[in-house]
C-alpha positions in Angstrom: 0.6 -6.6 7.9 2.8 -7.5 4.9 3.9 -11.1 4.1 6.2 -12.9 1.3 5.4 -15.7 -0.8 7.8 -17.1 -2.8 6.5 -18.5 -6.1 9.2 -20.5 -7.6 12.6 -21.3 -6.2 15.5 -23.0 -7.0 16.0 -23.9 -3.1 14.2 -26.7 -1.5 14.1 -24.4 1.7 11.9 -22.0 0.0 8.6 -23.7 -0.5 6.4 -22.4 -3.3 3.1 -20.7 -2.4 3.6 -21.0 1.3 3.0 -17.5 2.9 5.6 -15.9 5.3 5.7 -13.1 7.6 8.0 -10.7 7.0 10.2 -11.6 10.0 10.2 -15.1 9.1 10.9 -14.6 5.5 13.8 -12.2 6.8 15.2 -15.0 9.0 15.1 -17.8 6.3 16.6 -15.8 3.9 19.5 -14.4 5.7 20.2 -18.0 6.9 20.1 -19.0 3.2 22.1 -16.4 2.3 24.9 -16.9 4.8 25.0 -20.8 3.8 25.0 -20.2 0.1 27.9 -17.8 0.4 30.1 -20.2 2.5 29.3 -23.0 0.3 30.0 -21.0 -2.9 26.3 -21.7 -4.2 24.0 -19.3 -5.8 20.3 -19.8 -6.5 17.2 -17.6 -7.4 13.8 -17.4 -6.0 10.6 -15.4 -7.5 8.6 -13.8 -4.9 5.5 -11.7 -4.1 5.2 -9.3 -1.3 1.4 -9.3 -0.2 -0.7 -6.9 1.9 -3.1 -7.7 4.4 -6.0 -8.7 1.6 -3.0 -11.2 0.3 -2.9 -8.6 -3.0 0.6 -8.3 -4.5 2.3 -5.3 -3.8 5.8 -6.1 -5.1 7.2 -8.7 -7.2 11.0 -9.7 -7.5 13.8 -12.3 -7.6 16.3 -12.9 -4.9 19.6 -13.7 -5.6 20.7 -16.1 -2.8 24.5 -16.4 -2.2 25.4 -13.7 -4.6 26.1 -11.1 -1.5 23.9 -8.5 -3.2 21.7 -8.5 -0.2 21.5 -9.8 3.4 17.8 -11.0 3.1 14.5 -10.5 1.2 13.8 -7.1 2.6 17.4 -5.9 2.2 17.0 -7.2 -1.4 14.2 -4.6 -2.2 15.5 -1.8 -0.3 18.8 -2.0 -2.6 16.7 -2.5 -5.4 14.6 0.6 -5.2 17.1 2.7 -3.7 18.8 2.5 -7.0 15.8 4.3 -9.0 15.7 8.0 -9.9 12.3 9.2 -8.8 10.5 12.6 -8.4 9.1 13.7 -5.2 5.9 12.1 -5.2 6.9 8.7 -6.4 10.2 8.9 -3.9 7.5 9.5 -0.9 5.6 6.4 -2.0 8.5 4.4 -2.1 10.0 5.7 1.1 6.4 5.0 2.5 6.6 1.2 1.3 10.1 0.8 2.6 9.3 2.4 5.9 6.3 -0.2 6.4 8.7 -3.3 5.5 11.4 -2.0 7.6 9.1 -2.1 10.6 8.3 -5.6 10.5 12.2 -6.4 10.1 13.7 -8.2 13.2 16.1 -5.7 15.1 19.2 -7.9 14.7 18.7 -8.0 10.9 18.0 -4.4 10.1 20.5 -2.9 7.8 21.8 0.5 8.1 25.3 0.8 6.4 23.9 0.1 3.0 27.4 -1.2 1.8 28.2 -3.7 -1.2 30.3 -6.8 -1.5 32.4 -7.0 -4.7 30.3 -9.9 -5.8 27.3 -7.7 -5.0 28.4 -5.0 -7.4 29.2 -7.6 -10.3 25.3 -8.7 -9.5 24.2 -5.2 -9.5 26.1 -4.2 -12.9 24.3 -7.4 -14.7 21.1 -6.5 -13.4 20.9 -2.8 -14.2 18.1 -3.2 -16.5 16.2 -5.1 -14.3 13.5 -3.2 -12.8 11.7 -4.1 -9.6 8.0 -3.9 -9.7 5.0 -2.8 -7.5 1.6 -4.2 -8.8 -1.3 -2.4 -9.8 -3.3 -4.4 -7.2 -2.0 -2.2 -4.3 -4.3 0.7 -4.1 -2.2 2.7 -1.9 0.8 2.7 -4.1 -0.7 2.7 -7.7 -4.2 4.1 -7.2 -2.7 6.8 -5.1 0.0 7.9 -7.6 -1.8 7.3 -10.7 0.2 7.2 -13.9 3.5 8.3 -12.2 3.5 5.0 -10.5 3.8 3.0 -13.7 7.5 3.9 -13.7 7.8 0.8 -11.4 5.2 -1.5 -12.8 5.7 -5.0 -14.6 4.0 -8.4 -14.8 2.1 -10.2 -11.8 -0.9 -12.5 -12.5 -0.7 -14.5 -9.4 -3.8 -15.7 -7.5 -3.4 -17.9 -4.5 -4.3 -21.5 -5.2 -5.3 -24.6 -2.9 -4.1 -27.8 -4.8 -0.6 -28.6 -6.1 -2.1 -29.4 -9.4 -3.6 -25.9 -9.6 -0.3 -24.6 -8.5 1.7 -26.1 -11.6 -1.0 -24.4 -13.9 -0.7 -21.3 -12.3 2.8 -21.1 -12.7 2.6 -22.0 -16.4 0.2 -19.5 -16.7 2.4 -16.8 -14.9 5.2 -17.6 -17.5 2.8 -17.0 -20.3 1.6 -13.6 -18.6 5.4 -12.3 -18.3 5.9 -12.9 -22.0 2.8 -11.1 -22.9 3.4 -8.0 -20.7 7.1 -7.7 -21.6 5.7 -6.8 -24.7 3.5 -3.9 -23.3 6.4 -2.4 -20.9 7.2 0.1 -23.5 3.5 1.1 -23.1 4.3 2.3 -19.6 7.2 3.9 -20.5 5.5 6.0 -23.1 2.6 7.0 -20.9 5.6 8.2 -18.2 6.8 10.4 -21.0 3.7 12.0 -21.4 2.0 10.1 -24.2 -0.9 8.9 -22.6 -3.0 9.1 -25.4 -0.6 6.8 -27.4 -0.5 4.5 -24.1 -4.5 4.2 -24.2 -4.7 3.3 -27.9 -1.9 0.6 -27.3 -3.6 -0.8 -24.3 -7.1 -0.8 -25.7 -5.8 -3.1 -28.6 -4.6 -5.9 -26.4 -6.3 -9.0 -26.0 -8.1 -8.8 -22.5 -8.6 -12.1 -22.1 -4.9 -13.1 -22.6 -3.7 -10.5 -20.3 -6.4 -11.9 -17.5 -7.4 -8.5 -16.4 -3.6 -7.2 -15.7 -3.5 -4.7 -18.6 -6.9 -3.6 -17.8 -5.9 -2.3 -14.3 -3.4 -0.2 -16.0 -5.6 0.7 -18.7 -8.4 1.9 -16.2 -5.6 3.7 -14.1 -4.7 5.7 -17.4 -8.3 6.2 -18.3 -9.3 7.8 -14.9 -5.9 9.8 -14.9 -7.3 11.3 -18.4 -10.9 11.8 -16.9 -12.1 9.5 -19.5 -14.8 8.5 -17.0 -17.6 7.1 -19.6 -15.0 4.9 -20.9 -13.7 3.7 -17.7 -17.4 2.6 -16.7 -18.0 1.2 -19.7 -14.8 -1.0 -19.3 -15.9 -2.1 -15.8 -19.2 -3.7 -17.4 -21.2 -0.2 -16.8 -20.6 -0.7 -13.0 -19.8 3.2 -12.1 -19.4 2.1 -8.4 -16.1 0.4 -9.3 -14.5 3.4 -11.0 -15.8 5.7 -8.1 -14.0 3.2 -5.9 -10.9 3.4 -7.6 -10.8 7.3 -7.6 -11.7 7.4 -3.8 -8.5 5.2 -3.1 -6.7 7.5 -5.0 -7.6 10.4 -2.8 -8.0 12.9 -5.8 -10.9 15.0 -4.4 -11.6 17.2 -7.6 -11.7 14.0 -9.8 -14.1 12.4 -7.3 -16.4 15.4 -6.9 -16.3 15.4 -10.9 -17.2 11.9 -11.3 -19.8 12.1 -8.4 -21.4 15.0 -10.8 -21.5 12.8 -13.7 -22.4 9.4 -11.9 -24.0 10.3 -8.6 -24.3 7.5 -6.2 -24.5 7.1 -2.5 -21.1 5.5 -2.4 -19.6 8.6 -4.0 -21.5 10.9 -2.0 -20.0 8.9 1.3 -16.4 8.8 0.1 -16.6 12.5 -1.2 -17.7 13.8 2.3 -15.0 11.9 4.0 -12.5 13.3 1.9 -13.9 16.8 2.2 -14.1 16.2 6.1 -17.6 16.8 6.1 -18.3 14.1 9.0 -22.3 15.0 9.6 -23.0 14.6 5.8 -21.1 11.3 5.6 -22.9 9.8 8.7 -26.2 11.1 7.0 -25.8 9.1 4.1 -28.1 6.4 3.3 -27.7 3.5 0.9 -24.1 3.1 1.0 -22.4 -0.4 0.3 -20.5 -0.9 3.4 -16.9 -2.2 3.2 -14.3 -2.7 5.7 -12.6 0.5 4.4 -15.7 2.3 4.7 -16.4 1.2 8.0 -12.9 2.3 9.1 -13.8 5.8 7.5 -17.1 5.9 9.7 -15.1 5.2 12.7 -12.6 7.8 11.7 -15.5 10.1 11.3 -17.1 9.5 14.3 -14.1 9.9 16.5 -13.8 13.4 14.9 -17.4 14.1 16.0 -16.3 12.7 19.5 -19.0 10.1 19.3 -17.2 7.1 20.8 -19.9 4.8 21.3 -20.8 4.9 17.9 -17.1 4.4 16.7 -17.2 1.4 18.6 -20.1 0.0 16.8 -18.7 0.6 13.4 -15.5 -0.9 14.4 -17.3 -4.2 15.4 -18.3 -4.7 11.8 -14.7 -5.4 11.0 -11.8 -7.0 12.7 -9.0 -4.4 13.2 -6.6 -4.1 16.0 -5.3 -1.1 14.8 -8.5 0.5 14.6 -9.6 -0.6 18.1 -6.2 0.7 19.4 -7.1 4.0 17.8 -10.5 4.0 19.8 -8.7 3.3 22.9 -6.0 5.7 22.4 -8.7 8.3 21.6 -10.5 7.5 24.7 -7.0 8.0 27.0 -6.0 11.0 25.3 -9.6 12.6 25.9 -9.5 11.3 29.5 -6.2 13.3 29.8 -7.0 16.4 28.5 -10.1 16.5 30.7 -7.8 15.9 33.6 -5.5 18.4 32.8 -7.9 21.1 32.2 -9.3 20.2 35.8 -5.8 20.9 37.2 -5.8 24.2 35.3 -9.1 25.3 36.9 -7.9 24.4 40.2 -4.5 26.4 39.7 -6.5 29.2 38.8 -8.9 29.4 41.8 -6.3 29.6 44.3 -5.5 32.8 45.7 -1.7 32.4 45.0 -1.4 31.2 41.3 1.5 29.6 40.5 1.8 31.3 37.0 4.6 28.7 36.0 2.5 25.7 36.4 -0.4 27.0 35.0 1.7 27.7 31.9 3.0 24.3 32.0 -0.4 22.7 32.2 -1.7 25.0 29.5 1.1 23.7 27.1 0.5 20.5 27.9 -3.3 20.6 27.2 -2.4 22.0 24.0 0.0 19.0 22.8 -2.7 16.4 24.1 -5.3 18.2 21.8 -2.9 18.3 19.1 -2.6 14.6 19.7 -6.1 14.0 19.5 -6.6 16.1 16.4 -4.1 13.8 14.6 -5.4 10.6 15.6 
């Protein structure tokens, strides 16, 4: 589940550092947008979209009362829709937008994509402002490597507990934005193919000043360029951290190459998963089990038709989606068995109903395909 956190706002209604669900954030910002347009007021609010692990996956600034967008998700949709991307980037963008759209209340879903006159003006003013995805979003950034740098920018926020810490965090964020504005050209250079030049510039930036933000991008470039030894060195000689990044990227050939140079139980487990060698994955010992690897294990057990073991693996983490997947597997499996039995009974009859047998056989194939795609 995604959520929204406003970190700085010119409105009293949007409280800084309060995490909101997507439905609540849409309702609130839609109400504010309507009120501000009626009263001829305008305000801005900086926000993050957070994933289920409270990691930033998007950062932006919402213009309230401008007519630019109906609510916060509509704002993101319009910003990203204006970006020209290649097919791979477009697929990642669409996946992110689809995930957001699913959580928008039905009565707030936007379909016409129309712009008001004020919105066109706002859009013209903000032509050079690019929406951002954080490098902490493993699915979008590590999954896309250097290509995803097109929509990168500055985020250095971490959730804080006290109001005193919040003020300090805002100051740190402002300093970080200034620093990363200086290195935006580095990302563009990488996109244009000058990865070596980008790596050189990133390696010269003070790591402590960037608080690890630049380090994440630097790591992504090193992995893209297959400079694994340097990447491991940058991670304090902990190859498991680099292996995890490569695994999340889903690059099987890179993972295999890294495993040959830096063999580990974690790498063997992840590689077996990506190559769908389920028995090999389950037999691997000494693996550092994370929530993600428990999910992988559940998936592997289902592929091996070991429901009991899948449930035991799922018990290690709290995941409603995972439990639902197991329930769906069991239900579909039962339906297949029932359909098979019906086919067998029809075939035993003296007067076979060929149409019914064909219908049941087609039904069984669809059920088996559904089970395969779970």
